[in-house]
C-alpha positions in Angstrom: 116.1 -17.4 5.2 117.2 -13.6 5.2 117.2 -12.0 8.3 115.0 -8.9 6.8 111.5 -11.0 7.3 112.1 -11.1 11.2 113.1 -7.4 11.5 110.6 -4.6 11.8 110.9 -3.4 8.8 109.2 -6.6 7.2 105.9 -5.1 8.9 105.9 -2.7 5.4 105.7 -4.1 2.1 108.9 -3.4 0.7 109.1 -1.9 -3.1 112.2 -3.0 -5.5 113.6 0.3 -4.2 113.7 -0.7 -0.7 115.2 -3.6 -1.4 117.8 -2.6 -3.1 118.7 0.5 -0.2 118.2 -2.3 2.2 121.0 -4.6 0.0 123.3 -1.6 0.1 123.1 -1.3 3.1 123.5 -4.5 4.6 126.5 -5.2 2.1 128.3 -2.0 3.9 127.7 -2.8 7.0 128.6 -6.5 6.3 132.6 -4.4 5.0 132.6 -2.5 8.1 132.2 -5.8 10.1 134.9 -7.6 8.1 137.1 -4.6 8.1 136.5 -4.6 12.0 137.6 -8.3 12.4 140.7 -7.8 10.3 142.1 -5.1 12.7 141.8 -7.7 15.5 144.7 -9.9 13.9 146.5 -6.9 12.8 146.5 -5.6 16.7 147.3 -9.0 17.6 150.2 -9.2 15.5 153.5 -8.9 17.5 151.6 -11.0 20.4 150.8 -13.3 18.5 153.4 -13.7 15.9 156.3 -12.4 17.9 155.7 -13.9 21.3 156.1 -10.3 23.2 153.8 -10.2 26.5 156.1 -7.6 27.8 153.5 -5.5 29.7 154.1 -2.4 28.1 153.3 -4.6 24.9 150.2 -6.4 26.0 149.1 -2.9 27.4 149.4 -1.4 24.0 147.2 -4.4 22.6 144.5 -3.8 25.0 144.5 -0.4 23.6 144.5 -1.0 20.4 142.0 -4.0 20.6 139.9 -1.5 21.9 139.0 0.1 18.5 137.6 -2.9 17.2 135.9 -4.4 19.8 133.6 -1.3 19.9 133.2 -1.3 16.6 132.1 -4.9 16.6 130.0 -3.8 19.7 128.3 -0.7 17.5 127.5 -3.0 14.5 125.6 -6.0 16.6 123.7 -3.5 17.4 121.1 -4.0 14.5 121.1 -7.7 13.4 118.5 -7.1 10.4 121.7 -5.3 8.4 123.9 -8.8 8.5 121.9 -10.1 6.1 121.6 -13.3 7.6 120.8 -14.9 10.9 124.0 -16.8 10.5 126.5 -14.1 9.6 125.1 -11.9 12.4 125.7 -15.4 14.5 129.0 -15.7 13.5 129.9 -12.1 14.3 128.2 -12.0 17.8 130.3 -15.2 18.7 133.7 -13.8 17.7 132.6 -10.3 19.3 132.6 -12.3 22.4 135.7 -14.4 22.1 137.4 -11.2 21.5 136.4 -9.3 24.5 137.2 -12.0 26.3 140.8 -11.9 25.0 141.0 -8.7 25.9 140.1 -9.3 29.6 142.5 -12.2 29.7 145.4 -9.8 27.9 145.4 -8.1 31.7 145.3 -11.1 33.9 147.0 -13.6 32.5 149.2 -13.4 29.2 149.7 -16.9 28.6 146.4 -18.2 28.9 145.5 -15.7 26.7 148.0 -17.0 24.1 146.4 -20.2 25.1 143.0 -18.9 24.1 143.9 -16.9 21.1 145.2 -20.2 19.4 141.9 -22.5 20.5 139.2 -20.0 20.6 139.6 -16.5 18.7 141.9 -17.7 15.9 139.9 -20.4 14.5 136.6 -18.2 15.0 138.2 -15.1 13.2 138.8 -17.9 9.7 135.2 -18.5 10.6 133.4 -15.0 10.5 136.0 -13.7 7.8 134.7 -16.6 5.3 130.9 -16.1 6.5 131.1 -12.2 6.0 132.8 -12.6 3.0 130.6 -15.5 1.5 127.3 -12.6 2.3 129.3 -9.9 0.5 130.1 -11.8 -2.3 126.2 -13.0 -2.1 125.1 -9.9 -1.7 127.3 -8.5 -4.3 126.1 -10.7 -6.8 122.7 -9.6 -6.5 
């Protein structure tokens, strides 16, 4: 079931041109979301792969994660352009876990690393897969 059917836009009978515009808007939105999600893993690389937990690295990491967190927050303001409720829900869940990780980094780096491994990393893979499938579906027409 497409998310558009439950949005305020559904009140008006869409023309084929409107549907094409909507599809293009969704595609651009989904691509932005996928880029924002990928940025998170790039930001986390020194912490996750390098095991760097010194105060300077952690503060820099928290600062770097603010951008993707804010971007995902803005992208999630309009659920209808995620094209499906499943994709929207997965993205919002990831956004929430990422925000929690960012908070944990300021409090307890050992627990933050554990949280990354048990909660955020699996959600990262899941949300990217979900976004990629929806992007492919829209590209196919």
